[in-house]
N, C-alpha and C positions, 0 to 999 in steps of 0.2 A: 492661508492655503485653502484651496477649494478641492474637495475630493471629486473623483470622477465616478461615472457609472461603471458597474462591473462589465467587463468585456469578455471574460472567459470564465466558464464554469466547467467542472469536471466531476466525475463520480468514480469511486473505487468500489471494488467488490471483494468480499471474503468468500473464497471458493473452497469447498470441502469435498472430499471423496464420499460418495454414497456408502453407507455402512460403517463409517468411522464414529458414529454416535453423536455427530454434531449437526444432524439434519435440521434440528430446531433451534440452532444458534441464532441469537438476536442481539448480542452485545459482547464487546471485547472484555467485559468484566466477568464473563462466565468462568468459573473456576476450572472447568474441564479443559480450558486452553492452557493452563499452567504446565501440563505434561506433554503438550503437542509441539512438534517442530512446525515453524511457520516460515514460509518463504516471503520475502519482502523486497521490493525494488528499493535499493539504497537511496537515501536522500529525498524521499517523497513524503508528503504529509502523513500517510498511514503509519510510517515509522514512529512519528511522534505519538500517535494514539497507542501503539504497542508499548512504547516506553512508559506512558502514563499508567498503563494497566499492568506494568511489570512483566511484559512478555518478550522483551528483547534478548534475554539470556538464552532462550531457545530458538531465536529467529536466525534464519540464514539469509544474509543480504545478497542480492544479485545486482550487478551493475545495470544502469539504464542504457539500453542499446538504441541508438538512433540510426535509421536507415539514411545514410548520407547520399545515396544515389538520387533521392528525391529532392535534395537541396540544390538550387541552381548553382552552377560552377562559380560565378562571381561572388557568391555569399560564403563560400567555403573558406 
């Protein structure tokens, strides 16, 4: 089997509220995250990283919402 060149890349961001004491956060292994609630889009790669760092117990999963109006009718 021959592998293909990557055709899709994406990035994820960790967003915090100013003043929550996480302004200098640079890793999910930071112990300050153990007490924080974290919102996550369910079934996405960042959920794996939260699990690896023991953060899923306080995570709140949200469903992935796709805007179906932008999908051509014959593909629905």
